[in-house]
Residue, then its C-alpha position, 0 to 999 in steps of 0.5 A: v106108789q102102787l102100780q096096776a097093769s091091765g090089758g092082758g088076755l087070750v090072743q091067737a099067735g100073730g095077734s096084738l094086745r096093748l097093756s097099760c100101767t098106771a100108778s096111784g099113791r103118787a105119780f111115777s112121771n119122774n121114774g123109769v118104768g119097765w115091763f117084765r114078764q114071767a112064764t111058768g117055771q121061768e125067771r122074771e125077765i125084762v121086756a122093755a123099759i123107758n125113761w122118765s121122759g118117754g125116751s131111750p126105750l130098751y127092749a129084749d132082743s126077743v121082742k124088738g120090732r114087735f113090741t113098743i113101749s110108750r108113756d103119757r106123763i100127763k095121764n100117768m100111764v105107761y103102755l106096752q103094745l104087743s104085736s105079732l105075738k108068739p106062743e113064747d110071749a105068754g106069761v104074766y106081765y108086770c110093770a115096775a117103777a125104778l127109783r132112777a129116772g132112766a130106763s134099766g133092764r135090771p129088775d133089782e133097780y126097780r122099787y115099785w111093782g104091781p100085780g101082773t096081767q096074764v097074756t096067753v097066746s094060742s098057737 
């Protein structure tokens, strides 16, 4: 499975972006999918994850109420809506597919990773 994240860009604080993740090679419709981000000089951290059916979303405390993860299994896409963005939300955002069907916040449970997409938030 090859994953590709897109939709990043430069946005002012308070603005919104929608990130998209698609898979090629084979569908990831039966896999849990997570969004992670990594700021310069920091470790990669979970942002949000969703299970195979689009349920049981989990979010990092720092993004609850501002970010929404969703998936379209027919289109083989997973989305991350970023709203009320803050400068501390900046970083490279990665999507990843787990071997399991459930949502997980643990990076070591994700097998397939794609290149990230840069999100920059200006204050």
